[in-house]
C-alpha positions in Angstrom: -128.3 -0.8 81.9 -131.4 0.5 83.5 -133.6 3.3 82.2 -131.9 6.0 84.3 -128.4 5.1 83.2 -129.5 5.0 79.5 -131.1 8.4 79.8 -128.0 9.8 81.4 -125.9 8.4 78.6 -128.2 10.0 76.0 -128.0 13.3 77.8 -124.2 13.2 78.0 -123.8 12.3 74.3 -126.1 15.1 73.3 -124.2 17.5 75.5 -120.8 16.5 74.0 -122.4 16.9 70.6 -123.5 20.4 71.4 -120.1 21.4 72.7 -118.5 20.1 69.5 -121.0 21.9 67.4 -120.2 25.1 69.1 -116.5 24.5 68.7 -116.9 23.7 65.0 -118.9 26.9 64.3 -116.4 29.1 66.1 -114.4 31.1 63.5 -110.7 30.3 63.3 -107.7 32.2 62.1 -106.5 31.7 58.5 -103.8 29.2 58.2 -104.2 27.6 61.7 -105.7 24.2 61.8 -108.0 23.0 64.5 -106.3 20.9 67.1 -109.3 18.9 68.1 -111.3 16.7 65.6 -114.8 18.0 66.2 -116.5 16.2 63.3 -115.4 12.7 64.1 -116.4 13.2 67.8 -119.8 14.4 66.6 -120.3 11.3 64.4 -119.4 9.0 67.4 -121.9 10.9 69.6 -124.6 10.4 67.0 -124.0 6.7 66.8 -124.1 6.5 70.6 -127.3 8.4 70.8 -129.0 6.2 68.1 -127.8 3.1 69.9 -128.9 4.3 73.3 -132.3 5.4 72.0 -132.8 1.9 70.5 -131.9 0.4 73.9 -134.3 2.8 75.6 -137.1 1.6 73.3 -136.3 -2.0 74.1 -136.4 -1.2 77.8 -139.8 0.6 77.6 -141.5 -1.9 75.4 -139.9 -5.1 76.9 -139.0 -6.5 73.4 -135.5 -6.7 72.0 -134.8 -4.3 69.1 -133.9 -7.1 66.6 -137.1 -9.1 66.8 
């Protein structure tokens, strides 16, 4: 992936995280469960953002992250 694709992926993951955060903070009626699992989706978005930021650092510096 090039730099543009990586930045678009980071932006998309942050946007999905923000939408899930708004959905999680929305009040709900007593006794009605949420039908969408916001917290697991937010955790996946965080993992994706961390991975893509590491990839972006590797692209900018020219060195792999592990070495």
